[in-house]
MIFI-208346 format. One record per residue: x, y, z of N, C-alpha, C in turn; residue in one letter. Coordinates in steps of 0.05 Angstrom, whole numbers, plus 5000, padded with zeros to 4 digits. Example, Ala and Ser with C-alpha at 12.3 -4.5 7.8 and 13.67 -1.06 7.14 Angstrom:
2
526448865156524649105156526449345156A/525749555142527349795143525850015157S/
END
This chain:
151
501549755001499750025009501250265002X/500950394983502650704982500850904985X/500351054997498351335001500251605001X/499951664981501851924971500052214984X/500052245005498852505019499452755002X/502452765004502853014992506252974982X/506953054956510053054949510253304931X/511653494938512053784920509753894926X/510054134903507854344901508554464871X/506054484875505554624841506054844829X/507055024857508055314849510555284838X/512055054844514955034832514754904803X/513154784804512954574780512954724747X/512555014748512355094726515655224719X/517255174738520155174737521154994718X/522554984696523454884681525754634698X/525654364690527954254707526554144739X/524754214743522454174777522153954771X/523053834798522153484806519253444799X/518753224788515953154782513953214813X/511653294809510153394832507953154833X/507952974856505952764868507052514862X/509352504852510652194843512952104870X/513651884874515351814891517951844873X/517951814843520151894832521452264832X/519552384833519652694838521152694860X/520252564886521652594913524052444912X/525052294899527452154892529852324878X/528452444863529552634848530452874868X/528652994878529453204898531153094918X/531352894927532652804951535852814939X/536252784909538452784902539453074891X/537553234889538353534890538953694912X/537253654930536953894954537553704982X/539053884996538553755027536653745039X/535953585055532853585070533453845093X/531654005101531154125121532153925147X/534053985158535453785185533153845208X/531654135214529854145232527653995232X/525853865205524153695207525453385217X/527953325221528153055229527153055257X/524252945260523752955286524052685313X/527352555306527852375326528552485353X/527952365376529252435397532652325401X/533452545416536052475423536152125436X/535052005441534051775452533651575429X/532851685415531151495387532951465361X/535551525368537151515344537051245323X/536650985335535650745319532950835298X/531650935306529351045292530551105261X/529751085241530351225219529451515212X/531351785206529851995201528352055187X/526252235193524652385175522052115174X/522451915191520251645187519151665215X/516551585217515351465242513151255229X/512051155256510150945246507251115240X/505750935231502951115214501151055235X/501451155260499551025279498451345294X/496251265302494651505311493551465336X/491351605347490051515371492351595393X/493051835393494951885412493751955441X/495851855463495451895486497552065503X/497252285520499052435521500152285552X/502252225561503652225590505152375599X/506352345621507952525632510852255634X/513052435620515252255623517452355644X/517052155666519452295685521852305682X/522852215660525852195656527052485641X/524652475618525352685602523253025615X/521752945634520953175653518553315637X/517953195614514853345601513353075588X/511153265576509953035570510252935540X/509552675534510652575509507952465502X/507252425478504952275464505752035450X/503751835456504351545450501951455429X/502751435406500251305393500050985395X/497650955397495950685407495250515391X/494150565360492850445345493550515310X/494350325296494350425271492650565253X/493550685239492450915230490250695206X/492050525191491950365175490650075183X/488449995200488749735208489049485192X/489149485173489949305150492749305146X/494449465154496649525146498049615173X/498749485195499449555215502449685217X/503249575196507049655198507549885177X/505650025171505550205152506950445167X/508450615149510150865155509551035146X/509951315158509651505147512151725150X/512751865125514651985118514152325120X/516252425126515152775130517752885130X/517953125114519853275109519753565091X/522153685087521753895070524953895059X/525854075043527854155032529054415041X/532154435046533754675055532854855033X/531355115036531555295019529955254994X/528955024991527354974971524154834975X/522154954970519354814980518254614962X/518854384970518354074956517853894982X/515554025000514853785026513853585007X/513453365032513153085026511552965050X/509552855044508452675070506652475063X/508352215060507352025054506751795065X/505251585066504751345086505451145064X/506550885073506950635063507850425074X/506950205064507649925080509549765062X/510249835043511649665018514649735026X/516149465037518849435045520349525020X/519749484994521849524983521949834980X/520049994981519250284977520750355005X/520050315028521650365053524450325048X/525650125039528250175035529650325020X/528250405001529650584975529350834990X/526750925007526551145014528951185033X/529451035056531351055079534351065069X/534650915043537350935030537651215019X/535751365006535451545001536651805018X/534951815036534551995061537751985074X/538751675073541151685094543151815072X/543351805050544951865027544852185030X/542252385031541952575032543052735059X/542852615076543852665107546852655103X/548452505089550952465081552452725069X/550652815052551453075039552753285053X/554853385051556253645061554853855063X/552853945047550854145055548954085072X/548453845079546353735097548053815124X/550653675124552453715155553153955151X/553054185135553954415144551254555156X/549054455147547054645159546454555180X/547454255184546354145216547554335236X/550554385230552454495246552154795252X/551054925231549555145234547355165251X/545655025253543854995267543754995302X/545854805304547754655329548254965332X/549755125322551855395334549555495338X/547155525323544955755333543755705355X/543055485361541855345382543555435407X/546955335404548455415427548855685436X/548255885411548356165422546156255431X/544156135425541356235444541556125463X/542355915471542055785499543955965515X/546255985506548356225521547056495526X/545256595510544456825514542256815540X/540356575533538156565553539856515589X/542156415587543456285610544056605619X/545656775601546557005609544457225623X/542057185605539757345620538457225646X/538856985648537956845671539856955696X/542656985693544057075716544357425720X/543457565699543457765709540757885726X/
END
């Protein structure tokens, strides 16, 4: 099963050479062209074994307080697609280019292809530079907040 909820946008589709909108082929093309937006990798620090930009296609969330994290966390309790409980959701966009994607699938071959293409994208120097820049900005912001708290 493949449910393409959204891949790309029609705004850029008039640009010559723009990736094909609404297809997995277009998404794969975009993954080769542009770095992913690192801030949309929603993994928690302690979930690095989870594939980036991918989560379980589950819903009916419940909220509970996680003592270790010191905050509320949401847990999905039921698959969105009862006939496909192993379905996963992909969600992301690209740095500097609007070609957002959101799709669900339980096809093992497609999952493997998307995971490999995303891993390759994340290994790009421009993606790594964006991650570093974001970290530096966050650290600078934390230092500013800490200095305000001391003042």
